[in-house]
N, C-alpha and C positions, 0 to 999 in steps of 0.2 A: 833588559834585567835593571830593577832600581839598584841605585849605589847601596853597597852593605852598608849597615850602621855599626858603627866603631864603639865599644864602651869607653867611658870617662867617669872620673870620680870629681865630686866638686865639694870642695870645703865651705861649709855655711857658718856665718856668722852666728854664734849662739845655739849651735846646733851640732849633730854629728854629721859627718861628710855622708854624701848622697851620691847614688850612681846616674848616669845619664848615658844618652844615645847620640853620637855625632854621625850625621847622613849626610854626605856632601858630594853630589854627582861632579864629574870632571869638568862640566861648562856650566857651573854654578854663577848666577847672576846677582844673588840676593841669599841672605841667611836670615832665618825666623826661629828665634826661641819659642818652642812649643810646650806650653805647660797643660798638664792632665785636668781632667774634671775632680770632683771631689770623692767620687766612688770607685773609680777604677784608674789604675796607673799608667806608667808611659809604655807598657808593651801592650796595653789592650788594642783589640783588633781595629777599634775606631781610630786611634792615635797611631797605629803603625800604618793604616790606610791613609791618612793624612799624610804622613812623612813620605811613604813610598810615592804617593801621587805628587806630592811637591817635588821630589827628588826628580821625578820623571818629566817635571816641568821647568826645572833648572835651578829649584830652589832648595837651599841646603838647610837642614833644620838640628836644632839640638833640642830633643827631649829630655825631660830629668824628672826624678822622684821627688816629691815634697817629702820632707822628713817623717811626719805621720804615716805616709803610704811605704817608705822604706822600712820602717818598724813593724810594718803591718796593722797598725792601729786604725780604728773605725773614724775616730773624732779627727777632723782637719787640725792643723797647727794654728796657734795665734796667728793673727795677721804680721806681726813683726818678724815672725819665723818664715812664715809663707815668703814675704817680702823680700827677707834676706836670701832665700833660695833663687828667685828671681834673679835678683842682683848678681848673684853667684854665675848663673846660668848665661846671663848676658855677658859678663867678664869672660867666661869661658869661650863662647861664640866668638868674642871680639878679637880674642887672642888666638884662636884657631884658623880665622879668615878675615884678618885685618882690612883687606882689600875689598871686601863685598860689603854692599849697603847692607845694613843690620836692622830687622824688624823683630818686635815681641809680641805675645799673646797667648792663644792657647783655645782649649775647649771649657765652656762654662767656668767653672770655679777658678780653673787655671787663668783664664782670660782676665777675670775680675781682679784676682790677686797682682797681676801685671800691671793693670790701670790703676790700683790703689798705690803700688810700690812707685809708678811714674808719677802721680799726683802728688805724692809726699816729696819725693826728690828725683828729678831726670833720671832714667836709666842712661847711663853713657852711651852714647853712638847710636842710640836707636833711633830711626827716622820716622815710624808709625807703628800702629798697634792693630793687630789683627785677631778678631773676636770670633770665634765659631761658637754660636749659641751662648751669647751673654746671657747671663742668669738675672734678670731685673728684679725678680722677686720669688717668694716660694710659690709652688703651685697652689692656685686656690686663693692666694693673697695679693691680688694686684696693688703695688706700689712702686714708684720709681725712687725711693730713698737709698737703694742700693748703687744707684748710679749718680748720686750726687756729686761724687769725687771727681766725675768726668768734667765738670767745670773747669777744673784745676788742671786739665791735661790739655798741652797746646798742641800736640803731635796730630797729624792726620791719622783718623780711625777708621777701620771698616768693621762694619757689623754684618756677619752672614748667619740669617736666622730665619727659621722655618716659621710660617705663618700660621702653624698649628702649634708652636711651642707654647706649653703650660707654664712655662717659668719666664714669660716675656709677653705681657698683654700688648696686642699689636698697636692700639691706639696710644698707649703711654709709650710704647718704644718709637712709633714716628713721631710723637710730641719730643721726645728726647733728642732724637736726631734732628729736629728742626731747630731745637734751642741750641745746639751744638754748632749749627750753621755748616759754613764750608769744610770744617775739620771733619765732620763724620759723613760716612757713606754708608747707605743700607742697602744691603742686597738680600731681598726676601727669596727663600724658597717655597715655591708653591707647593702646599699639602704636607709639608714637613713638620714632624714634631721635634723634639729638642735634640733626638738623636739624628736628626734628618733623615728618618725612615718615612716613607711614604705610602698611601694604601694603594692597594692593586688598581682600585677604581680611577685613580689619577691618570693612568697609561703609561706610568713610567716606573722604572725599576731603582732599587736603591743605588746601584753602581753607576748608572747614568746620572743620578742627582750627585753624587759625590762629584763625579768628573766634571759636570757643570759649575760646581761649589771650587773644586780647585783652580780649573781655569779663571774662574772671576778672581779669587786670591791672588793667582800669580799675575795676572794682569795688573791688578791693583798695585801690587808692590812694584812692578815695572814702571807703571805710571808715576808712583811717588818717588821714583828715583831720577834725579836730573840726570841729563845726558852729560857724558864728560866734553868739557868744552874743547875746541878744537883752534888753534893757531893757526889763521891763515897764512899761506906762504909768501915769503918777502918778495 
């Protein structure tokens, strides 16, 4: 049984409070602030699947609503409000688990808002960013302009991306990761689209793909966390 999510409330600078879900297994080895995509909130099955799967792998998560989603609005918040929500969530996760290595990121839009916030001013205590389907550009309009701010992110970054993602031209994405150098790791998911759905002819099923994604994300966070130093016996 995965750890049960606990409801939390986040105070957002410049906006009304929003709800969140803190999900921490007893054996947690790290914590990830997990922001939702533009069209579906923190309780969507894709977000719940990520949180449940990460909990099963020893990763605590804090999901949260962006203010527009909390209000039931269709249009995402201005970036400053979205960034403030990310910062509030990071602060909440750090307060709830101060002993755990802290990471941040999320699905699509949520991952991009997290990286923008980090580029403007470092998120306190965050050791790395995890992107599930980074939205490099709108569908049918290849460009890497949405990723220009990543040059100002000094943290390690993991890009988990389907190679059929209509929001991330593969050539542009590979070139971006090359430019970012050792800070960036690209994990391509064969035959997966923006939602990490794979076609039947791939010979795999979506749950199998999700399990592999979660294994990779949990492993990357473990590798990005330095082992505790040990004092040799006198």
